[in-house]
MARVEX-9207 format. One record per residue: residue in one letter; x, y, z of N, C-alpha, C, CB in turn. Coordinates in steps of 0.1 Angstrom, whole numbers, padded with zeros to 4 digits, always signed. Glycine has a CB too. Example, Ala and Ser with C-alpha at 12.3 -4.5 7.8 and 13.67 -1.06 7.14 Angstrom:
// residues 2
A+0132-0057+0078+0123-0045+0078+0132-0033+0078+0113-0045+0090
S+0128-0022+0071+0137-0011+0071+0129+0000+0079+0141-0006+0057
This chain:
// residues 278
X-0238-0691+0001-0249-0697-0006-0262-0693+0001-0247-0713-0006
X-0271-0687-0007-0284-0683-0002-0293-0695+0000-0290-0673-0012
X-0298-0698+0012-0308-0708+0014-0322-0703+0010-0307-0714+0028
X-0329-0712+0004-0343-0709+0000-0352-0721+0004-0345-0706-0015
X-0361-0719+0014-0369-0729+0019-0383-0729+0013-0370-0728+0035
X-0387-0739+0006-0399-0739-0002-0410-0748+0004-0396-0744-0017
X-0422-0742+0005-0433-0749+0010-0439-0760+0001-0445-0740+0013
X-0449-0767+0005-0455-0778-0002-0457-0775-0017-0468-0783+0005
X-0451-0783-0026-0453-0780-0040-0464-0789-0046-0440-0784-0048
X-0465-0801-0042-0476-0810-0045-0479-0811-0060-0489-0806-0038
X-0468-0813-0068-0470-0815-0082-0473-0802-0090-0481-0824-0085
X-0472-0790-0084-0474-0778-0091-0460-0774-0098-0479-0766-0081
X-0457-0781-0108-0444-0779-0114-0442-0766-0121-0442-0790-0124
X-0452-0760-0127-0450-0747-0134-0447-0736-0123-0463-0743-0141
X-0454-0736-0112-0451-0726-0102-0437-0729-0096-0461-0727-0091
X-0433-0741-0094-0420-0744-0088-0409-0740-0098-0419-0759-0086
X-0411-0742-0111-0401-0738-0121-0400-0723-0121-0405-0743-0135
X-0411-0716-0120-0411-0701-0119-0404-0696-0107-0425-0695-0120
X-0406-0703-0096-0399-0699-0084-0384-0700-0085-0404-0707-0072
X-0380-0711-0091-0365-0713-0094-0360-0703-0104-0363-0728-0099
X-0368-0700-0114-0364-0690-0124-0361-0676-0117-0374-0688-0135
X-0370-0672-0108-0369-0660-0101-0357-0660-0092-0381-0656-0093
X-0354-0671-0085-0343-0673-0077-0330-0671-0085-0343-0686-0069
X-0330-0677-0097-0318-0676-0105-0315-0662-0110-0319-0686-0117
X-0326-0655-0113-0325-0641-0117-0318-0632-0106-0338-0635-0121
X-0322-0636-0093-0317-0628-0082-0303-0632-0077-0326-0628-0070
X-0301-0646-0076-0289-0651-0070-0280-0659-0079-0293-0660-0058
X-0283-0659-0092-0275-0667-0101-0275-0682-0097-0260-0662-0101
X-0263-0688-0096-0263-0702-0091-0258-0703-0077-0254-0710-0100
X-0259-0692-0069-0254-0691-0056-0266-0693-0046-0247-0678-0053
X-0274-0702-0048-0285-0705-0038-0287-0720-0038-0298-0698-0042
X-0293-0725-0027-0297-0739-0024-0311-0740-0021-0288-0745-0013
X-0318-0750-0025-0332-0752-0023-0334-0763-0012-0339-0757-0036
X-0343-0759-0002-0346-0768+0009-0361-0770+0008-0341-0763+0023
X-0366-0782+0006-0380-0784+0003-0387-0792+0015-0382-0792-0010
X-0398-0787+0020-0404-0792+0032-0412-0805+0030-0412-0781+0038
X-0411-0811+0019-0419-0823+0017-0432-0821+0009-0422-0830+0030
X-0439-0832+0006-0450-0831-0003-0446-0824-0016-0462-0824+0003
X-0436-0829-0022-0432-0825-0036-0443-0829-0046-0418-0830-0040
X-0449-0841-0043-0458-0847-0053-0472-0848-0048-0452-0860-0057
X-0481-0851-0058-0494-0856-0056-0504-0844-0056-0495-0863-0043
X-0516-0847-0061-0527-0838-0063-0525-0829-0076-0530-0830-0051
X-0513-0824-0078-0510-0816-0089-0506-0824-0101-0499-0806-0086
X-0505-0819-0113-0503-0827-0125-0488-0829-0130-0510-0820-0137
X-0478-0822-0124-0465-0823-0129-0455-0828-0119-0460-0808-0134
X-0458-0840-0114-0450-0847-0104-0436-0850-0109-0457-0859-0099
X-0435-0856-0121-0422-0859-0126-0413-0846-0127-0423-0866-0139
X-0419-0836-0133-0411-0823-0135-0406-0818-0121-0420-0813-0142
X-0415-0819-0111-0410-0814-0098-0399-0822-0093-0422-0814-0088
X-0400-0835-0093-0389-0844-0088-0376-0842-0096-0394-0859-0089
X-0377-0841-0109-0365-0839-0117-0358-0826-0114-0369-0839-0132
X-0366-0815-0112-0360-0802-0109-0354-0802-0095-0370-0791-0110
X-0361-0808-0085-0356-0809-0072-0343-0818-0071-0367-0815-0062
X-0343-0829-0078-0332-0838-0078-0320-0831-0084-0335-0851-0085
X-0322-0823-0094-0310-0816-0100-0303-0808-0090-0316-0807-0112
X-0310-0801-0081-0303-0793-0071-0297-0802-0060-0313-0783-0065
X-0305-0812-0056-0301-0821-0044-0288-0829-0048-0312-0830-0040
X-0289-0835-0060-0277-0843-0064-0265-0835-0066-0281-0851-0077
X-0267-0822-0069-0255-0812-0071-0250-0807-0057-0259-0801-0080
X-0256-0811-0046-0252-0806-0033-0258-0792-0030-0238-0806-0032
X-0269-0788-0037-0274-0775-0035-0288-0776-0029-0275-0767-0048
X-0289-0783-0018-0302-0784-0011-0306-0798-0007-0313-0778-0019
X-0318-0799-0002-0323-0812+0003-0339-0811+0003-0318-0816+0017
X-0345-0823+0003-0359-0824+0005-0362-0834+0015-0366-0827-0009
X-0371-0831+0025-0376-0841+0034-0388-0848+0029-0378-0835+0048
X-0391-0860+0034-0402-0867+0030-0415-0862+0037-0401-0882+0034
X-0426-0861+0029-0439-0857+0035-0448-0869+0034-0444-0845+0027
X-0460-0867+0039-0470-0878+0039-0473-0882+0025-0482-0873+0046
X-0473-0873+0015-0476-0878+0001-0465-0886-0005-0479-0866-0008
X-0452-0884-0001-0442-0893-0006-0443-0906+0001-0428-0887-0003
X-0446-0906+0014-0448-0919+0021-0460-0927+0015-0451-0917+0036
X-0471-0919+0012-0482-0926+0005-0478-0932-0008-0493-0916+0003
X-0470-0925-0016-0465-0930-0029-0457-0943-0027-0457-0919-0036
X-0448-0943-0017-0440-0954-0014-0449-0966-0010-0430-0952-0003
X-0460-0964-0003-0469-0974+0001-0476-0980-0011-0479-0969+0011
X-0480-0972-0021-0486-0976-0033-0476-0985-0041-0492-0964-0042
X-0464-0980-0042-0453-0987-0049-0451-1001-0043-0440-0979-0048
X-0452-1002-0030-0450-1015-0023-0463-1023-0022-0444-1013-0010
X-0473-1019-0028-0486-1027-0028-0493-1027-0015-0483-1041-0032
X-0490-1017-0007-0496-1016+0007-0510-1009+0007-0487-1010+0016
X-0512-1001-0003-0525-0994-0004-0528-0991-0019-0526-0982+0005
X-0540-0988-0022-0544-0983-0035-0544-0968-0036-0558-0989-0039
X-0542-0962-0047-0543-0947-0048-0557-0942-0046-0538-0943-0062
X-0558-0930-0040-0571-0924-0038-0576-0918-0050-0570-0914-0026
X-0588-0913-0051-0594-0908-0063-0588-0894-0067-0609-0906-0061
X-0582-0887-0058-0575-0874-0061-0560-0875-0062-0579-0864-0050
X-0555-0887-0060-0540-0889-0061-0536-0889-0076-0536-0903-0055
X-0525-0882-0078-0519-0882-0092-0505-0887-0092-0519-0867-0097
X-0498-0888-0081-0484-0892-0081-0482-0907-0085-0478-0890-0068
X-0492-0915-0083-0491-0929-0086-0488-0932-0101-0503-0937-0082
X-0492-0922-0109-0489-0924-0124-0474-0926-0126-0494-0911-0132
X-0466-0920-0118-0451-0922-0119-0447-0937-0119-0444-0915-0108
X-0455-0945-0112-0452-0959-0110-0453-0967-0123-0460-0965-0100
X-0459-0961-0133-0460-0968-0146-0448-0965-0155-0472-0964-0153
X-0439-0957-0151-0427-0953-0159-0416-0964-0157-0422-0939-0155
X-0408-0965-0167-0397-0975-0167-0387-0973-0156-0390-0975-0180
X-0386-0961-0151-0376-0958-0141-0382-0956-0127-0368-0945-0144
X-0394-0961-0125-0402-0959-0113-0394-0965-0101-0415-0966-0114
X-0389-0976-0102-0382-0982-0090-0370-0973-0086-0377-0996-0093
X-0362-0968-0096-0351-0960-0093-0355-0947-0086-0343-0956-0106
X-0367-0941-0091-0372-0929-0084-0376-0933-0069-0384-0924-0092
X-0383-0944-0067-0387-0947-0054-0375-0950-0045-0396-0960-0054
X-0364-0956-0050-0352-0957-0042-0346-0944-0039-0342-0966-0050
X-0347-0934-0048-0341-0921-0045-0350-0914-0034-0341-0912-0058
X-0363-0916-0035-0371-0910-0024-0369-0916-0011-0386-0911-0028
X-0367-0930-0011-0364-0936+0002-0351-0931+0008-0363-0951+0000
X-0342-0926+0000-0330-0921+0005-0330-0906+0011-0319-0921-0005
X-0342-0900+0009-0344-0887+0015-0346-0887+0030-0356-0879+0008
X-0342-0877+0037-0344-0877+0052-0358-0874+0055-0334-0867+0058
X-0362-0877+0067-0375-0872+0073-0372-0859+0080-0381-0883+0082
X-0360-0857+0084-0356-0844+0091-0343-0840+0085-0356-0846+0107
X-0342-0827+0081-0329-0821+0077-0325-0812+0088-0330-0814+0063
X-0313-0813+0092-0307-0805+0103-0297-0795+0098-0301-0813+0114
X-0297-0783+0102-0287-0773+0097-0286-0762+0107-0291-0768+0084
X-0279-0751+0103-0277-0739+0111-0279-0727+0102-0263-0739+0118
X-0286-0717+0108-0287-0704+0101-0283-0693+0111-0302-0701+0097
X-0272-0686+0108-0266-0677+0117-0261-0685+0130-0276-0666+0121
X-0266-0680+0141-0262-0687+0154-0272-0697+0158-0260-0677+0165
X-0283-0699+0150-0294-0708+0154-0294-0721+0147-0307-0700+0152
X-0293-0732+0154-0296-0745+0147-0310-0747+0144-0291-0757+0156
X-0313-0754+0134-0327-0756+0130-0329-0770+0124-0332-0746+0119
X-0342-0774+0124-0346-0787+0117-0357-0783+0107-0351-0798+0127
X-0356-0790+0096-0367-0789+0086-0374-0802+0086-0362-0785+0071
X-0387-0802+0087-0395-0814+0088-0408-0811+0081-0398-0819+0103
X-0415-0822+0076-0427-0819+0069-0438-0814+0077-0431-0831+0061
X-0441-0821+0089-0453-0817+0096-0450-0812+0110-0462-0830+0097
X-0443-0820+0118-0441-0816+0132-0430-0824+0139-0455-0818+0140
X-0427-0820+0151-0418-0828+0160-0426-0829+0173-0404-0821+0162
X-0422-0838+0181-0427-0839+0195-0424-0826+0202-0422-0852+0202
X-0434-0820+0209-0432-0807+0215-0421-0807+0226-0444-0803+0222
X-0418-0819+0232-0408-0819+0243-0395-0823+0238-0413-0829+0254
X-0393-0827+0226-0380-0832+0221-0370-0821+0220-0381-0840+0208
X-0358-0822+0226-0347-0813+0223-0341-0817+0209-0336-0814+0234
X-0332-0809+0204-0327-0811+0191-0321-0825+0189-0316-0800+0188
X-0313-0829+0199-0306-0842+0198-0316-0854+0197-0297-0845+0210
X-0328-0853+0204-0338-0863+0203-0345-0863+0189-0348-0861+0214
X-0347-0851+0184-0353-0851+0170-0344-0858+0161-0355-0836+0166
X-0331-0855+0161-0321-0861+0152-0321-0876+0154-0308-0855+0154
X-0320-0880+0167-0319-0895+0170-0331-0902+0164-0318-0897+0185
X-0343-0897+0167-0355-0904+0162-0356-0904+0147-0368-0897+0168
X-0352-0893+0140-0352-0892+0126-0343-0902+0120-0348-0878+0121
X-0330-0904+0125-0321-0913+0120-0326-0927+0121-0307-0912+0127
X-0333-0930+0132-0338-0944+0133-0349-0947+0122-0345-0946+0147
X-0358-0937+0120-0368-0939+0109-0361-0940+0095-0378-0927+0109
X-0351-0932+0093-0344-0932+0080-0337-0945+0077-0335-0920+0079
X-0332-0951+0088-0325-0964+0086-0334-0974+0081-0319-0968+0099
X-0347-0974+0085-0357-0984+0080-0360-0981+0066-0369-0983+0089
X-0363-0968+0063-0368-0965+0049-0357-0966+0039-0373-0950+0049
X-0344-0963+0042-0334-0963+0032-0326-0977+0032-0324-0952+0036
X-0331-0987+0039-0325-1000+0038-0329-1007+0026-0328-1008+0051
X-0329-1020+0026-0333-1027+0014-0348-1025+0011-0331-1043+0016
X-0352-1027-0001-0367-1025-0004-0376-1034+0005-0370-1028-0018
X-0371-1045+0008-0379-1054+0017-0380-1049+0031-0372-1068+0017
X-0369-1043+0036-0369-1037+0049-0379-1025+0050-0355-1033+0054
X-0378-1017+0039-0387-1005+0039-0401-1009+0038-0383-0996+0027
X-0404-1019+0030-0418-1024+0028-0423-1029+0042-0419-1035+0018
X-0415-1037+0049-0420-1042+0062-0422-1031+0072-0409-1052+0067
X-0414-1021+0072-0415-1010+0081-0428-1002+0078-0403-1000+0080
X-0430-0999+0065-0442-0992+0061-0455-1000+0064-0442-0988+0046
X-0454-1013+0062-0466-1022+0064-0470-1022+0079-0463-1036+0060
X-0460-1019+0088-0463-1020+0102-0463-1006+0109-0453-1029+0109
X-0462-0995+0101-0460-0982+0106-0471-0977+0115-0457-0972+0096
X-0483-0982+0113-0495-0977+0121-0496-0984+0134-0508-0978+0113
X-0488-0994+0136-0489-1002+0149-0475-1002+0156-0493-1016+0146
X-0465-0998+0150-0452-0998+0157-0448-0985+0163-0441-1003+0147
X-0439-0985+0173-0435-0973+0180-0427-0964+0170-0426-0976+0192
X-0419-0969+0162-0411-0961+0152-0420-0956+0141-0399-0969+0147
X-0430-0964+0137-0439-0959+0127-0447-0948+0133-0449-0971+0124
X-0450-0948+0146-0457-0936+0152-0448-0924+0151-0460-0940+0166
X-0435-0925+0153-0426-0914+0151-0427-0908+0137-0412-0918+0155
X-0426-0917+0127-0427-0913+0113-0440-0906+0111-0426-0925+0104
X-0451-0911+0116-0464-0904+0115-0464-0890+0120-0475-0912+0122
X-0458-0888+0132-0457-0875+0138-0449-0866+0128-0450-0875+0152
X-0438-0871+0123-0429-0862+0115-0437-0858+0102-0417-0870+0111
X-0445-0867+0096-0451-0864+0083-0466-0860+0083-0449-0875+0074
X-0473-0862+0094-0487-0860+0094-0493-0852+0105-0493-0873+0094
X-0486-0849+0116-0492-0843+0128-0495-0829+0126-0482-0844+0140
X-0507-0825+0131-0511-0811+0132-0515-0807+0146-0523-0808+0123
X-0521-0816+0154-0525-0812+0167-0520-0822+0177-0540-0811+0168
X-0520-0818+0190-0515-0827+0200-0525-0826+0212-0501-0824+0205
X-0526-0837+0219-0534-0837+0232-0525-0840+0244-0545-0848+0231
X-0530-0846+0254-0522-0849+0266-0511-0859+0263-0531-0854+0277
X-0500-0858+0270-0489-0867+0269-0483-0868+0255-0494-0881+0273
X-0483-0880+0250-0477-0883+0237-0487-0883+0226-0469-0895+0237
X-0500-0880+0229-0511-0881+0219-0509-0870+0208-0524-0879+0226
X-0511-0874+0196-0511-0865+0184-0521-0870+0174-0496-0865+0178
X-0524-0860+0165-0534-0863+0155-0531-0855+0142-0548-0860+0160
X-0535-0860+0131-0534-0852+0118-0546-0843+0117-0534-0861+0106
X-0555-0844+0126-0567-0835+0125-0564-0821+0130-0579-0841+0134
X-0573-0812+0126-0572-0798+0131-0574-0797+0146-0582-0788+0123
X-0568-0787+0153-0571-0786+0167-0585-0784+0170-0563-0773+0172
X-0589-0789+0182-0603-0788+0186-0603-0785+0201-0612-0801+0183
X-0614-0788+0208-0616-0785+0222-0606-0793+0230-0630-0787+0227
X-0602-0804+0226-0593-0813+0234-0578-0813+0229-0598-0827+0233
X-0576-0806+0218-0562-0806+0212-0558-0792+0208-0561-0815+0200
X-0545-0789+0209-0540-0776+0204-0530-0779+0193-0533-0768+0215
X-0527-0768+0185-0517-0770+0175-0504-0775+0181-0515-0756+0167
X-0497-0784+0174-0485-0790+0179-0475-0779+0183-0479-0800+0169
X-0474-0768+0175-0463-0758+0177-0467-0749+0189-0462-0750+0164
X-0479-0749+0193-0482-0741+0205-0476-0748+0217-0497-0740+0207
X-0477-0761+0218-0470-0768+0229-0455-0767+0228-0475-0783+0229
X-0450-0768+0216-0435-0768+0214-0430-0754+0218-0432-0770+0199
X-0438-0743+0215-0433-0730+0218-0433-0727+0233-0442-0720+0211
X-0440-0735+0241-0440-0733+0255-0426-0736+0261-0451-0741+0262
X-0418-0743+0254-0405-0746+0259-0394-0738+0252-0402-0762+0257
X-0383-0736+0258-0372-0728+0252-0362-0739+0247-0365-0719+0263
X-0365-0743+0234-0357-0754+0229-0343-0749+0223-0364-0761+0218
X-0343-0737+0219-0330-0732+0214-0327-0735+0199-0319-0736+0222
X-0337-0741+0192-0336-0744+0178-0348-0739+0171-0333-0759+0175
X-0347-0737+0158-0359-0733+0150-0364-0745+0142-0355-0722+0140
X-0376-0743+0137-0383-0754+0128-0388-0747+0116-0394-0761+0136
X-0385-0753+0104-0391-0750+0092-0400-0762+0088-0381-0747+0080
X-0413-0760+0085-0422-0771+0082-0433-0767+0072-0429-0775+0096
X-0441-0777+0068-0452-0774+0059-0464-0781+0063-0448-0779+0045
X-0471-0788+0054-0482-0798+0057-0495-0792+0060-0478-0806+0068
X-0496-0779+0063-0509-0774+0069-0514-0763+0061-0506-0769+0084
X-0520-0766+0050-0525-0756+0040-0537-0748+0046-0530-0763+0028
X-0545-0754+0055-0556-0747+0061-0551-0737+0071-0566-0757+0068
X-0540-0739+0077-0534-0729+0086-0528-0718+0078-0524-0735+0095
X-0521-0721+0067-0515-0712+0058-0501-0708+0064-0524-0699+0057
X-0496-0697+0059-0483-0692+0063-0483-0689+0078-0479-0679+0055
X-0472-0695+0084-0471-0693+0099-0457-0688+0102-0474-0707+0106
X-0456-0676+0105-0443-0670+0108-0444-0665+0123-0439-0658+0099
X-0436-0672+0131-0436-0669+0146-0422-0671+0151-0446-0677+0154
X-0419-0667+0163-0405-0669+0168-0402-0683+0168-0405-0663+0183
X-0391-0687+0162-0386-0701+0161-0393-0709+0151-0388-0707+0174
X-0403-0704+0144-0412-0712+0135-0414-0706+0121-0425-0715+0142
X-0413-0714+0111-0416-0710+0098-0424-0721+0091-0403-0707+0089
X-0437-0719+0091-0446-0728+0084-0450-0723+0070-0459-0730+0093
X-0446-0731+0060-0446-0726+0046-0456-0732+0037-0433-0728+0040
X-0466-0740+0042-0476-0745+0033-0487-0735+0031-0482-0759+0039
X-0487-0729+0019-0497-0720+0015-0507-0725+0005-0491-0706+0011
X-0507-0738+0003-0517-0745-0004-0518-0742-0019-0530-0742+0002
X-0507-0742-0026-0507-0738-0040-0516-0747-0048-0493-0739-0046
X-0516-0760-0045-0525-0769-0053-0540-0767-0050-0521-0783-0050
X-0543-0760-0040-0557-0758-0036-0563-0745-0042-0558-0758-0021
X-0556-0739-0051-0561-0726-0057-0575-0728-0062-0551-0721-0068
X-0583-0718-0060-0597-0718-0065-0607-0725-0056-0597-0724-0078
X-0602-0732-0046-0612-0739-0037-0616-0729-0025-0605-0752-0031
X-0622-0718-0030-0626-0708-0020-0616-0697-0017-0631-0714-0008
X-0604-0698-0023-0594-0688-0020-0583-0689-0031-0587-0691-0006
X-0576-0678-0032-0564-0677-0041-0552-0682-0033-0562-0663-0047
X-0543-0689-0039-0532-0695-0032-0519-0692-0039-0534-0710-0030
X-0508-0694-0032-0495-0692-0038-0485-0703-0033-0489-0678-0033
X-0474-0705-0041-0463-0713-0036-0453-0703-0029-0456-0720-0048
X-0450-0707-0017-0442-0697-0008-0429-0703-0005-0450-0695+0005
X-0419-0694-0005-0405-0698-0001-0400-0687+0009-0395-0698-0013
X-0393-0692+0019-0387-0683+0029-0372-0681+0025-0388-0689+0044
X-0368-0669+0024-0355-0666+0019-0347-0658+0030-0355-0657+0006
X-0342-0665+0040-0335-0658+0051-0322-0652+0047-0333-0667+0063
X-0318-0641+0052-0305-0635+0050-0294-0644+0056-0304-0621+0055
X-0285-0650+0048-0275-0659+0054-0265-0653+0063-0267-0666+0043
X-0265-0639+0063-0256-0632+0072-0263-0628+0085-0251-0619+0065
X-0276-0631+0086-0283-0627+0098-0280-0636+0110-0299-0627+0096
X-0278-0631+0121-0274-0639+0133-0285-0647+0138-0268-0630+0144
X-0297-0641+0139-0309-0648+0145-0321-0647+0136-0312-0642+0159
X-0321-0655+0125-0332-0653+0115-0345-0659+0120-0328-0661+0103
X-0345-0667+0131-0358-0672+0136-0363-0663+0147-0356-0686+0141
X-0356-0653+0151-0360-0645+0162-0372-0636+0159-0349-0637+0168
X-0373-0632+0147-0383-0622+0143-0397-0628+0139-0378-0614+0131
X-0407-0621+0141-0421-0625+0136-0423-0620+0122-0432-0620+0146
X-0413-0616+0115-0413-0612+0101-0403-0621+0094-0411-0597+0099
X-0406-0622+0080-0397-0631+0073-0397-0626+0058-0401-0646+0074
X-0385-0626+0052-0385-0623+0037-0390-0635+0029-0370-0619+0033
X-0399-0633+0021-0406-0643+0013-0405-0641-0002-0421-0644+0018
X-0405-0652-0009-0406-0653-0023-0419-0661-0026-0394-0659-0030
X-0429-0655-0033-0441-0661-0036-0444-0661-0051-0453-0655-0028
X-0450-0672-0055-0455-0674-0069-0470-0677-0068-0447-0685-0077
X-0479-0669-0074-0493-0672-0074-0496-0684-0082-0501-0660-0079
X-0505-0692-0077-0509-0704-0084-0514-0700-0098-0520-0712-0077
X-0510-0708-0108-0513-0705-0122-0527-0709-0126-0503-0711-0131
X-0532-0719-0119-0546-0724-0123-0552-0732-0112-0544-0733-0136
X-0565-0735-0114-0571-0744-0105-0568-0759-0108-0587-0742-0105
X-0564-0766-0098-0560-0780-0100-0570-0790-0096-0547-0783-0092
X-0578-0788-0086-0589-0797-0082-0601-0795-0090-0592-0795-0066
X-0609-0805-0093-0622-0803-0100-0631-0794-0091-0628-0816-0103
X-0640-0787-0097-0649-0779-0089-0657-0787-0080-0658-0770-0098
X-0658-0782-0067-0666-0789-0057-0681-0790-0061-0664-0783-0043
């Protein structure tokens, strides 16, 4: 089964459908989709993206991890915040099956763990702690997922306290981190004089596992030893640059697919501008 890892879709349903169409032309039904989170929001076709993703996931042909936009949608659903002026995913909450969709999202992992060739890997939306070995990543993820996938009341309480609790801080790192400072300090902000990119600190250690991630449209495609950053900002097309929806298509027979600084990619150019003109 050919694995296909897809970067942030963010409601760009037409481009996602085209990417799947191209994959089907090449691989038939012998492929699986792994989505790095932020399936929804900012783009116009959130339901279509979720329906197509769920078709594969429920059939056992892939997985999607939660991103910050899915967490934000769950917070709106639970009455913990209001949608922002650029949010589009909250429109799903007016549908008759909204609660069923939110329950399905709560059942998605924050970290997906697997193996490519001889290399174990994790797929996460934003980042992991630079010092965590693979077992620690998995342990922290399972603790977060137990809170989110429990009863709706348990999930709401966890989300309500996530900015002040230790486990909520772990969730924040998984779905929002871009830069890190000294110790356990992290931020969703771009690196500056006091902070470096989270993956720079992670790469200083020989962890022995790879990471597939998204979340960082301003950084763009990031292909480095052990790392595949796939957010190429499809929904940001026309905001000073042309953008694409990007998928990494590693050879399933390759022994060390994370070892190279090159990667086989499948890209679909954005079909239109989604944001209003600045």
